[in-house]
Each structure stands twice: as C-alpha cells, then as structure tokens.
C-alpha positions, 0 to 999 in steps of 0.5 A: 500500500505504501508504494501505491500511495507514493506512486499515486501522490507523485502523479497528483503532485506533478499534475497539480503541484505540491501545495494544491494537492491535499491528503484528502485528494490523495485518499479520494483518488485512491479510494482509501481513508486518510487514516490509511495514508497516516499509517504510512506517513506521519504528515504531508511533509513526509509524503512529499519527501517520499514522493520527491525521492521516488521521482528522483530515483525514476528519472536518475535511472532513466538518464543512466539508461540513456547515457549507457547507450553512448549516442553522440553527445548532442543527441544524448542531451535531447533524448534526456530532455525528452525523457525528463519532460515526459515524466514531469508533464511539461511542469504546468503546475511547476512542482519544483518551484512549489517545492522550493517555496513550501518545502525548502529543506526537501528542495535543498536535499533534492537539488544536492542529489540532482547536482551530483547525478547531473555533474557526472552525466554532463562531465562525461557528455562534454568529455565525449564531445571533445574526444569525438570533435563535436565540442571544442577542445578548449572548453573548460569542462568543470565550469560548463558542467556547473553553469549547465546545472545552474541554468537548468535550475534557473529555468524552473524559477517562475519569477524569472520565467512565468509559465504563462509566457514560457512553456517548460518545453520551449525553455528547455529547447532554447536553453539546449540550443544556446548551450550547444552553440557555445561549445560546438565545433563546426562538425557539432553545429552540423549535427545540431542543425540536423536535430533542430530541423528534424523537430 
C-alpha cells in the first residue's frame, strides 16, 4: 500500500503541484481513508519527501539508461530532455518551484542529489564531445558542467520565467540550443542543425 500511495501522490503532485494537492485528494483518488495514508506517513511533509525521492530515483535511472547507450553527445542531451519532460508533464503546475517555496529543506536535499547525478552525466557528455570533435577542445569542462546545472535550475524559477509566457518545453529547447552553440565545433553545429530541423 505504501508504494501505491507514493506512486499515486507523485502523479497528483506533478499534475497539480505540491501545495494544491491535499491528503484528502490523495485518499479520494485512491479510494482509501486518510487514516490509511497516516499509517504510512506521519504528515504531508513526509509524503512529499517520499514522493520527491521516488521521482528522483525514476528519472536518475532513466538518464543512466540513456547515457549507457553512448549516442553522440548532442543527441544524448535531447533524448534526456525528452525523457525528463515526459515524466514531469511539461511542469504546468511547476512542482519544483512549489517545492522550493513550501518545502525548502526537501528542495535543498533534492537539488544536492540532482547536482551530483547531473555533474557526472554532463562531465562525461562534454568529455565525449571533445574526444569525438563535436565540442571544442578548449572548453573548460568543470565550469560548463556547473553553469549547465545552474541554468537548468534557473529555468524552473517562475519569477524569472512565468509559465504563462514560457512553456517548460520551449525553455528547455532554447536553453539546449544556446548551450550547444557555445561549445560546438563546426562538425557539432552540423549535427545540431540536423536535430533542430528534424523537430
């Protein structure tokens, strides 16, 4: 039952946001009493924490699987972007922004974990890009990997990018192109152009 509650709550939180969804909503959606949820989670904060880590594990595993395919680094970034968007449903409710606002401790823990996973993945992506002459040989990998992470986090800031004006999909596409145009060799730019034209 615990897994069922986490899975169901994750779906609701991502669709409607962490603040909007109540324990009653989750209980009603599952067709169980609120008391049953409290047998597994002391309060909503504990449930939010469990669902956040659950989603993090799913997405991290998916990203690892994409990285193991060792596609060319530009394609890999677009595949990861598609996978993440599919799981976060274009973030119309901006769950990450709500998490930061209403559950700052959980948000800080999540950010730290995301940074560790992304650093490894992005550094590997950049190194392979340089090795295969897709990215410029003179790039500062440590600097770019951190700027990349920080920018990805900033895209979810609704004060900076209100969802009424910017869809998460459009932001991600624009940022990816921006990131890649700054580090690609002419060979890399050809690959990037083909991917953009296909879209």
